RODO-2510 file (C-alpha; in nm, 4 decimals, decimal comma):
residues 309
     n   res          X          Y          Z
     1     x     1,1708    -3,2265     1,4745
     2     x     0,9017    -3,3740     1,2534
     3     x     0,9027    -3,2629     0,8928
     4     x     0,6262    -3,0454     0,7528
     5     x     0,4521    -3,2686     0,5010
     6     x     0,2310    -3,0648     0,2637
     7     x    -0,0430    -3,3270     0,2484
     8     x    -0,0679    -3,3740     0,6253
     9     x     0,0310    -3,0699     0,8244
    10     x    -0,1691    -2,8266     1,0323
    11     x    -0,0071    -2,4914     0,9648
    12     x    -0,0883    -2,4496     0,5983
    13     x    -0,3279    -2,5326     0,3195
    14     x    -0,1779    -2,7803     0,0717
    15     x    -0,2354    -2,6765    -0,2885
    16     x    -0,0417    -2,9406    -0,4805
    17     x     0,1901    -3,2205    -0,3601
    18     x     0,4785    -2,9794    -0,4236
    19     x     0,3364    -2,6522    -0,2869
    20     x     0,2060    -2,5333     0,0470
    21     x     0,0174    -2,2141     0,1264
    22     x     0,0759    -2,1082     0,4860
    23     x    -0,2097    -1,9489     0,6768
    24     x    -0,1589    -1,6648     0,9239
    25     x    -0,2413    -1,9111     1,2002
    26     x     0,0328    -2,1339     1,0645
    27     x     0,2791    -1,8473     1,0656
    28     x     0,1901    -1,7694     1,4275
    29     x     0,2494    -2,1324     1,5237
    30     x     0,5902    -2,1367     1,3577
    31     x     0,6826    -1,8037     1,5175
    32     x     0,5846    -1,9532     1,8532
    33     x     0,8340    -2,2349     1,7958
    34     x     1,0961    -1,9787     1,6983
    35     x     1,0246    -1,7595     2,0019
    36     x     1,1010    -2,0513     2,2324
    37     x     1,4461    -2,0771     2,0751
    38     x     1,5513    -1,7242     2,1722
    39     x     1,9305    -1,7126     2,2063
    40     x     2,0868    -1,5936     2,5302
    41     x     2,2259    -1,2429     2,5442
    42     x     2,0409    -1,0906     2,2481
    43     x     1,9040    -0,7386     2,2818
    44     x     1,7516    -0,6814     1,9364
    45     x     1,5908    -0,8644     1,6446
    46     x     1,6780    -0,8044     1,2807
    47     x     1,4495    -0,9444     1,0112
    48     x     1,6177    -1,0306     0,6842
    49     x     1,4426    -0,8293     0,4086
    50     x     1,1798    -0,8819     0,2963
    51     x     0,9875    -1,1651     0,4605
    52     x     1,2111    -1,1783     0,7648
    53     x     1,0828    -0,8360     0,8708
    54     x     0,7391    -0,9877     0,9306
    55     x     0,8941    -1,2681     1,1354
    56     x     1,0912    -1,0148     1,3414
    57     x     0,7809    -0,8066     1,4146
    58     x     0,5837    -1,1138     1,5238
    59     x     0,8720    -1,2264     1,7421
    60     x     0,8893    -0,8884     1,9096
    61     x     0,5248    -0,9299     2,0047
    62     x     0,6361    -1,2307     2,2084
    63     x     0,9596    -1,0708     2,3317
    64     x     0,8747    -0,6988     2,3775
    65     x     1,2034    -0,6369     2,5583
    66     x     1,3886    -0,6814     2,2291
    67     x     1,4256    -0,3851     1,9944
    68     x     1,3630    -0,4087     1,6205
    69     x     1,7043    -0,3398     1,4677
    70     x     1,7329    -0,1479     1,1413
    71     x     2,0731    -0,3077     1,0796
    72     x     2,2408    -0,6210     1,2212
    73     x     2,4839    -0,5388     1,4997
    74     x     2,6996    -0,8338     1,6007
    75     x     2,6274    -1,1158     1,8446
    76     x     2,3624    -0,9249     2,0433
    77     x     2,1317    -0,9039     1,7402
    78     x     1,9140    -1,2044     1,6619
    79     x     1,8917    -1,2502     1,2830
    80     x     1,5672    -1,4142     1,1698
    81     x     1,4196    -1,5117     0,8352
    82     x     1,1164    -1,6930     0,7034
    83     x     1,2942    -1,9862     0,5420
    84     x     1,6434    -2,1268     0,4935
    85     x     1,7041    -2,2754     0,1497
    86     x     2,0592    -2,2592     0,0157
    87     x     2,1665    -2,0762     0,3296
    88     x     2,3565    -1,8072     0,1413
    89     x     2,1556    -1,5236     0,2969
    90     x     2,1915    -1,6244     0,6607
    91     x     2,5545    -1,7271     0,6100
    92     x     2,6375    -1,3596     0,5509
    93     x     2,5668    -1,2790     0,9150
    94     x     2,8786    -1,4459     1,0487
    95     x     2,9096    -1,4243     1,4263
    96     x     2,5439    -1,3373     1,4940
    97     x     2,2772    -1,5848     1,6113
    98     x     2,0528    -1,6793     1,3182
    99     x     1,7276    -1,8733     1,2928
   100     x     1,4218    -1,9152     1,0715
   101     x     1,0676    -2,0497     1,0803
   102     x     1,1302    -2,3154     0,8164
   103     x     1,4204    -2,4919     0,6528
   104     x     1,4658    -2,7189     0,3529
   105     x     1,5983    -3,0710     0,4057
   106     x     1,9082    -2,9781     0,2043
   107     x     1,9829    -2,6551     0,3934
   108     x     2,3226    -2,6295     0,5672
   109     x     2,2725    -2,8171     0,8955
   110     x     2,4303    -2,5459     1,1127
   111     x     2,1781    -2,2814     0,9996
   112     x     1,8468    -2,2931     1,1896
   113     x     1,8867    -2,6638     1,2745
   114     x     1,5714    -2,6679     1,4928
   115     x     1,3468    -2,5054     1,2313
   116     x     1,0690    -2,7232     1,0956
   117     x     1,1468    -2,8860     0,7629
   118     x     0,9538    -2,8905     0,4397
   119     x     1,0549    -2,9863     0,0885
   120     x     0,7494    -2,8090    -0,0543
   121     x     0,7435    -2,4763    -0,2297
   122     x     0,6138    -2,2483     0,0469
   123     x     0,3757    -1,9607    -0,0265
   124     x     0,3434    -1,7210     0,2663
   125     x     0,0139    -1,5391     0,3332
   126     x     0,1614    -1,2036     0,2251
   127     x     0,2545    -1,3522    -0,1141
   128     x    -0,0913    -1,4692    -0,2232
   129     x    -0,3169    -1,3148    -0,4886
   130     x    -0,4633    -1,0661    -0,2392
   131     x    -0,1152    -0,9131    -0,2171
   132     x    -0,2227    -0,5507    -0,1546
   133     x    -0,4259    -0,6495     0,1521
   134     x    -0,1532    -0,8869     0,2684
   135     x     0,1083    -0,6139     0,2445
   136     x    -0,0995    -0,4003     0,4790
   137     x    -0,1234    -0,6982     0,7138
   138     x     0,2570    -0,7159     0,6984
   139     x     0,2791    -0,3480     0,7893
   140     x     0,0425    -0,3864     1,0852
   141     x     0,2444    -0,6846     1,2029
   142     x     0,5701    -0,4917     1,1658
   143     x     0,4212    -0,2213     1,3884
   144     x     0,3689    -0,4859     1,6558
   145     x    -0,0094    -0,5054     1,6133
   146     x    -0,2347    -0,8091     1,5846
   147     x    -0,4007    -0,7841     1,2405
   148     x    -0,6644    -1,0354     1,3475
   149     x    -0,8017    -0,8371     1,6408
   150     x    -1,1514    -0,6993     1,6024
   151     x    -1,0617    -0,3371     1,5258
   152     x    -0,8022    -0,4273     1,2599
   153     x    -0,9596    -0,7265     1,0866
   154     x    -1,1115    -0,5157     0,8059
   155     x    -0,8443    -0,2457     0,8083
   156     x    -0,6473    -0,3697     0,5023
   157     x    -0,9551    -0,3474     0,2798
   158     x    -1,0469    -0,0051     0,4207
   159     x    -0,6939     0,1259     0,3650
   160     x    -0,7005     0,0133     0,0008
   161     x    -1,0358     0,1813    -0,0599
   162     x    -0,9086     0,5018     0,0976
   163     x    -0,5893     0,4989    -0,1093
   164     x    -0,7884     0,4408    -0,4275
   165     x    -1,0086     0,7384    -0,3455
   166     x    -0,7160     0,9631    -0,2510
   167     x    -0,5266     0,8802    -0,5720
   168     x    -0,8246     0,8848    -0,8096
   169     x    -0,6613     1,1675    -1,0051
   170     x    -0,4478     0,9197    -1,1966
   171     x    -0,7645     0,8269    -1,3845
   172     x    -0,8488     1,1875    -1,4775
   173     x    -0,7394     1,3547    -1,8005
   174     x    -0,6822     1,7329    -1,7724
   175     x    -0,7437     1,7726    -2,1461
   176     x    -1,0878     1,6122    -2,1111
   177     x    -1,1694     1,8295    -1,8093
   178     x    -1,1010     2,1470    -2,0095
   179     x    -1,2569     2,0322    -2,3394
   180     x    -1,5884     2,2197    -2,3003
   181     x    -1,5034     2,5856    -2,3657
   182     x    -1,7052     2,8954    -2,4452
   183     x    -1,6517     3,2039    -2,6589
   184     x    -1,8095     3,4809    -2,4501
   185     x    -1,6080     3,7835    -2,5558
   186     x    -1,4425     3,8258    -2,2164
   187     x    -1,0728     3,9147    -2,2013
   188     x    -1,0180     4,0191    -1,8375
   189     x    -0,8921     3,8213    -1,5423
   190     x    -1,0800     3,5138    -1,4201
   191     x    -0,9837     3,4131    -1,0671
   192     x    -1,1236     3,1362    -0,8498
   193     x    -1,0098     3,1520    -0,4866
   194     x    -1,0329     2,9164    -0,1914
   195     x    -1,0515     2,5898    -0,3863
   196     x    -0,9999     2,3213    -0,1168
   197     x    -0,7719     2,0277    -0,1931
   198     x    -0,6218     1,7241    -0,0245
   199     x    -0,3188     1,5362    -0,1517
   200     x    -0,0712     1,2707    -0,0384
   201     x     0,2940     1,3589     0,0084
   202     x     0,4927     1,1165    -0,2042
   203     x     0,7783     1,1066     0,0473
   204     x     0,5821     0,9767     0,3475
   205     x     0,2323     0,8989     0,2103
   206     x     0,0931     1,1438     0,4641
   207     x    -0,1730     1,4000     0,3671
   208     x    -0,1241     1,7659     0,2994
   209     x    -0,4195     1,9979     0,2486
   210     x    -0,5014     2,3563     0,1808
   211     x    -0,6583     2,5911    -0,0708
   212     x    -0,5757     2,6839    -0,4279
   213     x    -0,6203     3,0143    -0,6103
   214     x    -0,6349     2,9685    -0,9876
   215     x    -0,6419     3,2677    -1,2212
   216     x    -0,6098     3,3092    -1,5946
   217     x    -0,6267     3,5750    -1,8627
   218     x    -0,8416     3,4257    -2,1402
   219     x    -0,7432     3,4012    -2,4997
   220     x    -1,0366     3,3400    -2,7308
   221     x    -1,2340     3,1201    -2,4904
   222     x    -1,3157     3,0586    -2,1246
   223     x    -1,3968     2,7408    -1,9366
   224     x    -1,6732     2,6591    -1,6882
   225     x    -1,5803     2,7611    -1,3345
   226     x    -1,6352     2,4110    -1,1947
   227     x    -1,3676     2,2847    -1,4322
   228     x    -1,1014     2,4803    -1,2412
   229     x    -1,1992     2,2889    -0,9269
   230     x    -1,1866     1,9599    -1,1157
   231     x    -0,8455     2,0479    -1,2578
   232     x    -0,7074     2,1049    -0,9087
   233     x    -0,8596     1,7734    -0,7947
   234     x    -0,7144     1,5930    -1,0970
   235     x    -0,3574     1,6669    -0,9934
   236     x    -0,4076     1,6823    -0,6150
   237     x    -0,5461     1,3284    -0,5941
   238     x    -0,2103     1,1764    -0,6818
   239     x     0,1139     1,1218    -0,4931
   240     x     0,2540     1,4730    -0,4942
   241     x     0,4836     1,7427    -0,3684
   242     x     0,3280     2,0874    -0,3424
   243     x     0,5743     2,2522    -0,5789
   244     x     0,5019     2,0110    -0,8642
   245     x     0,1293     2,0181    -0,7973
   246     x     0,1300     2,3970    -0,8402
   247     x     0,3145     2,3826    -1,1718
   248     x     0,1063     2,0956    -1,3141
   249     x    -0,2203     2,2824    -1,2596
   250     x    -0,0811     2,5967    -1,4219
   251     x     0,0744     2,4218    -1,7217
   252     x    -0,2408     2,2205    -1,7956
   253     x    -0,4564     2,5333    -1,7931
   254     x    -0,2139     2,7235    -2,0168
   255     x    -0,1833     2,4362    -2,2665
   256     x    -0,5425     2,3195    -2,2964
   257     x    -0,7244     2,6530    -2,2654
   258     x    -0,4737     2,8541    -2,4708
   259     x    -0,4843     3,1244    -2,2033
   260     x    -0,2659     3,4334    -2,2401
   261     x    -0,1506     3,3937    -1,8826
   262     x    -0,2054     3,1615    -1,5865
   263     x    -0,1348     3,2103    -1,2181
   264     x    -0,1726     2,9405    -0,9496
   265     x    -0,1134     2,9913    -0,5770
   266     x    -0,1356     2,7061    -0,3253
   267     x    -0,1411     2,7397     0,0525
   268     x    -0,1119     2,4124     0,2430
   269     x    -0,0258     2,2453     0,5699
   270     x     0,1659     1,9189     0,5587
   271     x     0,1037     1,6175     0,7789
   272     x     0,4537     1,4888     0,7100
   273     x     0,5931     1,8031     0,8761
   274     x     0,3331     1,8476     1,1507
   275     x     0,3076     1,4885     1,2782
   276     x     0,6729     1,3820     1,2537
   277     x     1,0194     1,5339     1,2208
   278     x     1,0150     1,8989     1,3265
   279     x     0,6398     1,8825     1,4103
   280     x     0,5918     2,2402     1,2956
   281     x     0,2371     2,3623     1,2105
   282     x     0,3602     2,5916     0,9344
   283     x     0,1807     2,6984     0,6165
   284     x     0,3617     2,6479     0,2864
   285     x     0,2854     2,8840    -0,0044
   286     x     0,3847     2,8071    -0,3639
   287     x     0,3053     2,9861    -0,6885
   288     x     0,3387     2,9358    -1,0611
   289     x     0,3132     3,2320    -1,2987
   290     x     0,3045     3,1542    -1,6701
   291     x     0,2581     3,3574    -1,9869
   292     x     0,1802     3,7243    -1,9362
   293     x     0,1926     3,6910    -1,5560
   294     x     0,5549     3,5840    -1,5732
   295     x     0,6583     3,8524    -1,8233
   296     x     0,4472     4,1531    -1,7204
   297     x     0,4972     4,2839    -1,3661
   298     x     0,1822     4,4983    -1,3825
   299     x    -0,0392     4,2043    -1,4838
   300     x     0,1180     3,9877    -1,2135
   301     x     0,0569     4,2567    -0,9504
   302     x    -0,3102     4,2797    -1,0516
   303     x    -0,3482     3,9020    -1,0218
   304     x    -0,1844     3,8936    -0,6807
   305     x    -0,3934     4,1868    -0,5548
   306     x    -0,7208     4,0212    -0,6597
   307     x    -0,6049     3,6875    -0,5181
   308     x    -0,5605     3,8537    -0,1783
   309     x    -0,8632     4,0850    -0,1921
***
């Protein structure tokens, strides 16, 4: 097999005499070579973390009868990686067929002997400076998709924009939101109901959404009503769990407004529960009662009654 020479090869873009940046087209070409070397009797493919998982997903696109294995399972699992260097990683899978896209000239000769050789430092397309986009390309590939097809070509950039928008709360300061306050001589309950919110579950990165009820018993000052909406948005547009989201809104309002009491009630439906797992369209209700609403049952009952009115 001819060696891959960085200055004269057609699967990558040479950067220096000692480094080679592979293109996605180059990766596909190398995976094609690898696919033709499929061992007999294998029923699944296992990609060595991390880069081998991309190789495994691309291979499965060429051999859809093979499952993607979560763990290696003996001689019927084909172990694949991006590159063999010292060989220590692939040598761990004793008894299973192993292979890789590339190998170094000094790699152990019994590991991926038919892989194409290069002495250059190899930079794979998912390791370049546009790493966030490339990681989404890796994910699409792992799913068995073709990231270069028309409908997916701009998906990585769109996903990043969406994630930035959905996690914009990290750039918000609850203290700044509640800075503008007013002394209006009002000392009764203030309740804002039906505040819509969307958030991302930190366990699965799937959305959950619902409405918030935020109430407080003022101390010396009140805050503009729109600021309660912004406070909910501040904490909702982060990676969250509903329980913590509820408490964070309440604690911020108590601390920065110096309220005598704060009550927050969230009602939400969770994509991570409705689209996977139990697939149950259930509503989750959480509450946080601080200050007088925690200590005084009568005040808490009044808050809850007005929240439901």
